[in-house]
C-alpha positions in Angstrom: 6.0 -2.4 12.4 5.6 -0.5 16.2 2.0 1.7 16.0 0.1 2.5 13.2 -0.9 5.9 12.6 -4.9 7.0 11.5 -3.3 9.5 9.0 -2.8 9.1 5.7 0.2 11.4 4.5 3.2 10.5 3.0 6.0 10.0 6.2 8.7 12.9 6.6 11.6 11.0 7.2 11.2 12.7 10.8 12.8 10.6 13.7 8.6 9.8 15.0 7.3 8.6 10.9 9.9 4.9 11.2 8.1 1.9 12.2 4.6 3.1 11.3 1.9 1.8 9.3 -0.5 3.9 7.4 -3.4 4.0 5.5 -3.2 4.0 1.8 -6.0 6.9 1.2 -9.2 6.9 -0.6 -7.7 8.9 -3.9 -5.3 6.5 -4.2 -7.4 3.2 -3.5 -10.1 5.1 -6.2 -6.1 5.0 -8.4 -5.3 1.8 -8.0 -8.9 -0.3 -7.9 -11.9 2.0 -9.4 -12.9 2.0 -6.0 -12.4 2.9 -2.5 -13.9 -1.1 -1.2 -11.4 -2.9 -3.8 -12.4 -6.7 -3.1 -9.5 -9.5 -1.8 -9.2 -9.9 -5.8 -8.6 -7.1 -6.9 -5.4 -5.6 -3.8 -4.3 -10.0 -4.9 -4.4 -8.9 -8.6 -2.5 -5.3 -8.6 0.1 -6.9 -5.8 1.1 -9.7 -7.8 1.2 -7.0 -10.9 3.3 -4.9 -9.0 5.7 -8.0 -7.8 5.9 -9.2 -11.4 6.8 -5.2 -13.1 9.0 -5.7 -10.0 10.6 -8.7 -10.9 11.0 -7.6 -14.6 11.7 -4.2 -14.5 8.4 -3.7 -16.0 7.0 -0.8 -15.8 8.9 1.5 -12.5 6.9 0.2 -9.3 7.7 3.4 -8.2 5.3 5.5 -10.9 3.1 3.3 -11.9 2.3 0.0 -9.0 0.5 -0.1 -5.3 3.9 -0.8 -4.2 5.4 2.2 -5.8 2.8 3.6 -3.2 4.8 2.6 0.0 7.4 6.0 -0.2 9.9 5.5 3.1 12.1 2.4 4.4 10.8 1.5 7.7 7.3 2.6 7.4 4.2 0.4 5.6 0.9 1.1 4.1 -2.0 -0.6 4.6 -5.5 -1.3 2.6 -8.6 -2.7 3.1 -9.9 -5.5 0.5 -13.8 -6.3 1.1 -16.2 -9.6 0.4 -19.0 -8.1 -0.3 -19.9 -5.6 1.5 -17.4 -5.9 4.8 -14.1 -5.7 5.3 -12.3 -8.8 5.5 -8.9 -8.3 5.4 -5.5 -6.0 5.5 -3.5 -6.2 3.1 -0.2 -4.5 4.1 3.8 -3.7 2.0 6.9 -1.8 3.1 10.3 -2.0 3.3 13.0 -2.4 5.8 15.7 0.3 6.1 17.4 -2.6 3.0 
């Protein structure tokens, strides 16, 4: 990643969108975690579930898991997990162009 962008809009396959990291939209946080402030454990559990789905091919990652939120190669998405009321980590996910 070369830079972060403040927009939560999906990248559009434009040259300017490559090598960027963007926050997961609030509505998608609520979809995956039931809150816009997921705990560290919720984030870790969601990533474990996503990797297991990817490993086994069930269900399709693009449709149902946190990793499915990533839409374009050479970009990434981030979510901020909380401990209590404090943001304590940043979780990144995305892909290279491979």
